[in-house]
C-alpha positions in Angstrom: -81.9 -44.5 31.3 -84.4 -44.9 28.5 -83.5 -48.1 25.9 -82.8 -45.5 23.2 -80.2 -43.5 25.3 -78.6 -46.8 26.5 -78.3 -47.4 22.7 -77.2 -44.1 21.9 -74.4 -44.0 24.3 -73.2 -47.4 23.2 -73.0 -46.3 19.8 -71.1 -43.3 20.5 -69.0 -45.1 22.8 -68.0 -47.7 20.3 -67.5 -44.9 17.7 -65.0 -43.2 20.1 -63.0 -46.4 20.4 -63.1 -46.6 16.5 -62.0 -43.3 16.1 -58.8 -43.8 18.3 -58.1 -47.2 17.0 -58.9 -47.0 13.3 -58.2 -45.2 10.0 -61.7 -45.7 9.1 -63.5 -42.3 7.7 -66.3 -40.9 9.8 -68.7 -42.0 7.4 -67.7 -45.6 7.8 -67.7 -45.3 11.4 -71.1 -43.8 11.9 -72.3 -46.5 9.5 -70.3 -49.3 11.6 -71.9 -48.1 14.6 -75.7 -48.4 13.4 -76.1 -44.7 12.2 -77.5 -44.6 8.6 -77.1 -40.7 8.3 -73.3 -39.5 8.9 -74.3 -35.9 9.5 -76.8 -36.9 12.4 -73.9 -39.3 13.7 -71.8 -36.3 14.1 -74.3 -34.1 15.5 -75.2 -36.5 18.2 -71.5 -37.5 18.8 -70.7 -33.5 19.4 -74.1 -33.1 21.2 -72.7 -36.0 23.9 -69.0 -35.6 23.8 -68.5 -31.6 23.3 -66.4 -32.1 20.4 -67.1 -33.1 16.5 -65.7 -36.7 15.7 -63.0 -35.5 13.7 -61.7 -32.9 16.3 -61.9 -35.9 18.7 -60.0 -38.2 16.8 -57.3 -35.6 16.4 -57.3 -34.7 19.9 -54.3 -36.2 22.2 -56.7 -36.2 24.8 -59.0 -38.5 23.0 -59.3 -41.2 25.9 -59.8 -38.4 28.5 -62.5 -36.9 26.4 -64.7 -40.4 26.0 -64.1 -41.1 29.6 -65.8 -37.6 30.6 -68.5 -37.3 27.9 -69.5 -41.2 28.6 -68.9 -42.3 32.2 
């Protein structure tokens, strides 16, 4: 795994936890985990997890989804 992929996975995993545990906006979470562009964050999150950050947050299966997309 490349350093970039490791960093990206770590950021997305942290974002998933924040989406579940906080009331921060998706943009605030994007900045908090190190993305400078919330749209790029949303694109990468969806690419890695299969759903957008807002769908992820609203899902009752959020913890299962993060486990599946980031083993």
